[in-house]
C-alpha positions as CSV (number, residue, x, y, z in Angstrom):
1,M,-9.8,9.3,-3.0
2,E,-8.8,5.7,-3.4
3,D,-7.9,3.5,-0.5
4,G,-4.2,4.0,0.4
5,A,-4.0,7.4,-1.2
6,Y,-2.6,8.7,2.1
7,A,0.0,6.0,2.5
8,S,3.5,7.4,3.0
9,V,5.4,4.1,2.9
10,E,5.5,1.5,0.2
11,L,5.4,-2.1,1.3
12,L,7.7,-4.6,-0.5
13,L,7.0,-8.2,0.3
14,R,10.0,-10.6,-0.2
15,S,10.1,-14.3,-0.4
16,R,12.1,-16.3,2.2
17,T,14.9,-16.8,-0.3
18,E,15.1,-13.0,-0.9
19,V,15.2,-12.3,2.9
20,E,17.9,-15.0,3.4
21,R,20.4,-13.0,1.3
22,F,20.5,-10.3,4.1
23,F,22.0,-12.9,6.5
24,V,24.7,-14.3,4.2
25,D,27.7,-13.1,6.3
26,L,25.9,-13.5,9.6
27,D,25.4,-16.3,12.1
28,L,21.7,-16.7,12.7
29,V,20.5,-16.7,16.3
30,E,17.8,-19.2,17.3
31,P,15.2,-19.7,16.0
32,G,16.8,-18.5,12.8
33,L,15.0,-17.0,9.9
34,T,11.3,-17.7,10.5
35,Q,7.9,-16.3,9.9
36,V,7.5,-13.5,12.5
37,P,4.5,-15.1,14.4
38,F,6.7,-18.2,15.0
39,G,9.8,-16.3,16.2
40,H,8.9,-16.9,19.9
41,P,8.5,-20.7,20.3
42,D,7.4,-20.2,23.9
43,T,4.2,-18.4,22.8
44,T,1.2,-19.5,20.9
45,P,1.0,-17.8,17.4
46,P,-2.3,-16.1,16.6
47,P,-4.9,-17.9,14.4
48,R,-4.0,-18.3,10.7
49,S,-0.3,-17.4,11.4
50,A,0.9,-19.8,8.7
51,R,-0.7,-17.4,6.1
52,I,1.5,-14.5,7.3
53,G,4.4,-14.0,4.9
54,F,6.6,-11.7,7.0
55,Y,10.0,-13.2,7.7
56,G,12.3,-12.1,10.4
57,G,15.6,-13.1,12.0
58,V,18.4,-12.0,14.2
59,G,22.0,-12.4,12.9
60,R,25.3,-11.9,14.7
61,K,28.4,-10.8,12.9
62,T,31.5,-12.8,13.8
63,A,35.0,-11.4,13.8
């Protein structure tokens, strides 16, 4: 069998711009939308973290 033949979940990578649209009606909480390894500024990111393209953020809905 080919590599990945047993995968049960498809991975869809999105650009930063594509991820930003999920936060349109929300107030971003610090540090905002960032690459996941850089989401905790008080810790040292792993080597080559700048090459990681996963973005994450926390948003708060206001009344």
